[in-house]
C-alpha positions as CSV (number, residue, x, y, z in Angstrom):
1,X,-0.8,-0.2,-12.3
2,X,-1.4,-3.8,-13.1
3,X,1.7,-4.0,-15.4
4,X,3.9,-3.0,-12.5
5,X,2.8,-5.9,-10.3
6,X,3.6,-8.3,-13.1
7,X,6.8,-6.5,-13.9
8,X,7.9,-6.5,-10.3
9,X,7.3,-10.2,-10.1
10,X,9.3,-10.9,-13.3
11,X,12.1,-8.5,-12.3
12,X,12.5,-10.0,-8.8
13,X,11.8,-13.6,-9.8
14,X,9.5,-13.7,-6.7
15,X,5.9,-14.9,-7.0
16,X,3.2,-12.7,-5.7
17,X,1.7,-14.0,-2.4
18,X,-2.0,-14.0,-1.9
19,X,-3.6,-13.9,1.6
20,X,-7.3,-14.6,1.1
21,X,-7.3,-12.2,-1.9
22,X,-4.7,-9.6,-0.8
23,X,-1.5,-9.7,-2.9
24,X,2.1,-9.0,-1.9
25,X,5.4,-9.3,-3.6
26,X,9.1,-8.3,-3.1
27,X,10.9,-5.3,-4.4
28,X,14.7,-5.7,-4.2
29,X,15.4,-2.2,-5.6
30,X,18.8,-1.8,-7.4
31,X,17.0,-0.6,-10.5
32,X,15.3,-3.9,-11.4
33,X,11.8,-2.5,-11.7
34,X,13.0,0.5,-13.8
35,X,14.9,-1.9,-16.0
36,X,12.0,-4.2,-16.5
37,X,9.5,-1.3,-17.2
38,X,11.9,0.3,-19.7
39,X,12.3,-3.1,-21.4
40,X,8.4,-3.1,-21.8
41,X,8.5,0.3,-23.3
42,X,7.5,2.6,-20.4
43,X,9.1,6.0,-20.4
44,X,11.1,7.4,-17.5
45,X,8.6,10.2,-17.3
46,X,5.8,7.7,-16.7
47,X,7.7,5.9,-14.0
48,X,8.5,9.2,-12.3
49,X,4.9,10.6,-12.6
50,X,3.5,7.4,-11.0
51,X,6.2,7.6,-8.2
52,X,7.5,4.1,-9.1
53,X,11.0,5.7,-9.7
54,X,12.9,8.6,-8.3
55,X,15.5,10.9,-9.8
56,X,18.6,11.1,-7.6
57,X,20.9,13.6,-9.1
58,X,20.1,12.6,-12.7
59,X,20.1,8.9,-12.0
60,X,16.7,7.1,-12.1
61,X,16.2,4.5,-9.4
62,X,13.5,2.3,-8.1
63,X,11.2,4.1,-5.6
64,X,10.9,0.9,-3.5
65,X,13.8,-1.2,-2.4
66,X,14.2,-4.2,-0.1
67,X,10.5,-4.2,0.9
68,X,7.5,-6.4,0.9
69,X,5.1,-4.7,-1.5
70,X,1.3,-4.4,-1.3
71,X,-0.7,-3.0,-4.2
72,X,-3.1,-0.2,-3.3
73,X,-6.3,-0.5,-5.4
74,X,-9.1,1.9,-6.2
75,X,-12.6,1.0,-5.2
76,X,-13.0,-1.2,-8.3
77,X,-9.9,-3.3,-7.4
78,X,-7.5,-1.8,-10.0
79,X,-4.0,-1.2,-8.6
80,X,-3.1,2.5,-8.5
81,X,-0.2,2.7,-6.1
82,X,2.0,0.7,-3.7
83,X,2.9,0.4,-0.1
84,X,6.2,-1.2,0.8
85,X,7.1,-2.5,4.3
86,X,10.6,-3.0,5.5
87,X,11.2,-6.4,7.1
88,X,11.8,-6.3,10.9
89,X,15.4,-7.5,10.6
90,X,16.2,-4.8,8.1
91,X,14.5,-2.2,10.3
92,X,16.6,-3.2,13.3
93,X,19.8,-3.1,11.3
94,X,19.0,0.4,10.0
95,X,18.3,1.6,13.5
96,X,21.6,0.1,14.8
97,X,23.5,1.9,12.0
98,X,21.8,5.1,12.9
99,X,19.9,5.3,9.6
100,X,16.4,6.8,9.8
101,X,14.2,4.6,7.6
102,X,10.4,4.3,7.7
103,X,8.8,1.0,8.4
104,X,6.4,1.7,5.5
105,X,7.0,3.7,2.3
106,X,3.9,4.5,0.3
107,X,3.6,6.2,-3.1
108,X,3.2,9.9,-2.9
109,X,0.2,11.5,-4.5
110,X,0.1,10.8,-8.3
111,X,-2.4,11.5,-11.0
112,X,-4.1,8.2,-10.0
113,X,-3.5,8.1,-6.2
114,X,-4.4,10.6,-3.6
115,X,-3.4,9.6,0.0
116,X,-6.1,11.7,1.6
117,X,-8.9,9.9,-0.2
118,X,-7.8,6.3,-0.8
119,X,-7.7,3.5,1.8
120,X,-6.2,0.1,1.4
121,X,-8.6,-2.8,0.8
122,X,-11.8,-0.8,0.3
123,X,-12.6,-2.8,-2.8
124,X,-12.7,-6.0,-0.8
125,X,-14.1,-4.7,2.5
126,X,-17.1,-2.8,1.1
127,X,-19.5,-5.8,0.6
128,X,-18.4,-7.6,3.8
129,X,-18.9,-4.4,5.8
130,X,-22.4,-4.0,4.5
131,X,-23.3,-7.5,5.6
132,X,-21.7,-7.1,9.0
133,X,-22.8,-3.6,9.6
134,X,-19.4,-2.3,10.5
135,X,-16.1,-1.2,9.0
136,X,-12.8,-1.2,10.8
137,X,-10.1,1.3,10.1
138,X,-6.5,0.3,10.7
139,X,-3.1,1.7,9.9
140,X,-1.3,-0.5,7.4
141,X,-1.7,-3.4,5.0
142,X,-0.2,-6.0,7.4
143,X,-2.8,-5.0,10.0
144,X,-5.6,-5.5,7.5
145,X,-4.2,-8.8,6.2
146,X,-3.8,-10.2,9.8
147,X,-7.4,-9.2,10.6
148,X,-8.6,-10.8,7.4
149,X,-6.8,-14.1,8.2
150,X,-8.6,-14.0,11.6
151,X,-12.0,-13.7,9.8
152,X,-12.4,-9.9,9.9
153,X,-12.7,-9.0,6.2
154,X,-14.3,-5.7,6.8
155,X,-11.0,-3.8,7.5
156,X,-9.3,-1.0,5.6
157,X,-6.1,0.9,6.3
158,X,-5.3,4.7,6.0
159,X,-1.7,4.0,5.0
160,X,0.4,6.2,7.2
161,X,-1.7,9.3,6.8
162,X,-4.1,10.9,9.2
163,X,-7.7,9.9,8.9
164,X,-8.9,12.8,6.8
165,X,-12.4,14.4,6.5
166,X,-12.6,12.9,3.0
167,X,-11.8,9.4,4.4
168,X,-14.4,9.8,7.1
169,X,-17.1,10.9,4.7
170,X,-16.4,8.0,2.3
171,X,-16.2,5.4,5.0
172,X,-19.2,6.8,6.9
173,X,-21.3,6.6,3.7
174,X,-20.3,3.0,3.3
175,X,-21.6,2.0,6.7
176,X,-24.6,4.3,6.6
177,X,-26.6,5.6,9.5
178,X,-27.1,2.2,11.1
179,X,-23.6,0.8,10.7
180,X,-20.5,1.3,12.9
181,X,-17.2,2.8,11.9
182,X,-14.5,1.3,14.3
183,X,-11.1,3.0,14.5
184,X,-8.3,0.7,15.4
185,X,-5.0,2.6,15.2
186,X,-1.8,1.7,16.9
187,X,-1.0,3.2,20.3
188,X,2.3,4.7,19.1
189,X,2.8,8.3,18.2
190,X,1.9,7.7,14.5
191,X,-1.4,6.2,15.6
192,X,-2.4,9.1,17.7
């Protein structure tokens, strides 16, 4: 939700970064988002139901910690969820320590967000894809942002889930019968 992006920025004292329209921020964890949301009057139940917080043995903690954060928006551009990416140095350190951590952590399904039907950047890519007659499907937000910086604004990401039938129908409808749907997933196990 929109309040969360503002709250996260205040709680972390880090400005949101914009890459040609795509926003990002930093989530330090350690309860800062939960603390700021409570200060603004949001209930623990709201934070839990939106998967912005988790209950760990009765203790409510931030869902995202030490990650670069990307808001996931609905087709109208309203933030409905988040994807958080671990920085490469932190990922290497976790591997060296034998901790299994995912490069990306995304919100789980919530009343607003359904992984199998939402793609990252659809609200921005839809008009560009119509003009160019193609839509490119990638894995994560950083792939889409890098492509956008290189002039390919017609990119979306499936956010760590398989390309579902629902995704394919929605994206196929966007490009129509004359457009092209180009799948550009990583060559690793997750991309297969």
